[in-house]
PLY file of the C-alpha trace (Angstrom):
ply
format ascii 1.0
element vertex 79
property float x
property float y
property float z
element edge 78
property int vertex1
property int vertex2
end_header
0.00 0.00 0.00
1.12 3.52 -0.81
0.02 6.84 0.61
-1.06 9.65 -1.71
0.92 12.10 0.45
4.14 10.26 -0.46
3.37 10.71 -4.16
2.43 14.34 -3.62
5.67 15.05 -1.72
7.86 13.37 -4.34
6.20 15.26 -7.19
6.21 18.59 -5.35
9.94 18.18 -4.64
10.59 17.56 -8.34
8.29 20.31 -9.61
9.07 23.02 -7.07
7.48 25.73 -9.20
4.24 23.82 -9.56
1.09 22.68 -7.90
0.48 18.99 -7.25
-2.82 17.37 -6.26
-3.04 13.61 -5.74
-6.32 11.78 -5.19
-6.96 8.17 -4.25
-7.62 6.51 -0.95
-7.28 2.78 -1.61
-3.47 2.78 -1.49
-2.93 1.46 -5.04
-5.02 3.55 -7.48
-4.28 7.27 -7.76
-4.83 10.30 -9.95
-2.30 13.12 -9.97
-2.75 16.59 -11.42
0.54 18.42 -11.84
0.67 22.05 -12.97
4.18 23.27 -13.70
6.06 25.80 -15.77
8.51 22.94 -16.45
5.98 21.53 -18.92
6.07 24.58 -21.20
6.99 23.62 -24.76
6.73 19.90 -24.02
4.24 17.49 -25.58
1.74 15.77 -23.31
3.77 12.56 -23.64
6.99 14.34 -22.62
5.18 15.90 -19.64
3.92 12.50 -18.49
7.39 10.99 -18.95
8.79 13.70 -16.66
6.31 12.72 -13.95
6.88 8.99 -14.37
10.66 9.50 -14.09
10.13 11.04 -10.65
8.11 8.07 -9.41
10.30 5.49 -11.12
9.64 1.82 -10.54
6.96 2.55 -7.95
4.51 2.92 -10.84
3.32 -0.56 -11.70
4.52 -1.92 -8.37
3.57 -0.07 -5.16
1.43 2.29 -7.27
-0.77 -0.11 -9.20
-2.40 2.59 -11.36
-1.77 6.30 -11.83
-4.07 8.54 -13.81
-2.26 11.69 -14.80
-3.17 15.21 -15.84
-0.36 17.64 -16.62
-0.75 21.35 -17.32
1.18 24.57 -17.66
0.02 27.43 -15.43
-2.02 29.14 -18.15
-3.87 25.91 -19.00
-4.50 25.13 -15.33
-8.10 26.29 -15.56
-8.80 24.37 -18.79
-10.54 20.96 -18.63
0 1
1 2
2 3
3 4
4 5
5 6
6 7
7 8
8 9
9 10
10 11
11 12
12 13
13 14
14 15
15 16
16 17
17 18
18 19
19 20
20 21
21 22
22 23
23 24
24 25
25 26
26 27
27 28
28 29
29 30
30 31
31 32
32 33
33 34
34 35
35 36
36 37
37 38
38 39
39 40
40 41
41 42
42 43
43 44
44 45
45 46
46 47
47 48
48 49
49 50
50 51
51 52
52 53
53 54
54 55
55 56
56 57
57 58
58 59
59 60
60 61
61 62
62 63
63 64
64 65
65 66
66 67
67 68
68 69
69 70
70 71
71 72
72 73
73 74
74 75
75 76
76 77
77 78
């Protein structure tokens, strides 16, 4: 089992300029929304790869499933 706060802390440490919100209370299925200036000029795939690099091998193991939304600050209010 994994705690959403652990995911949130790891992502916030990596994306210091951003906002991170992680949802999920069952310990294995989560959804993270990461808003960061670091994503500017990157494709959605590149943005997601940046997030997955932070979490490493935990995704697919301790974190069974991770839904992901990535945004730049100006698109934060979209969707």
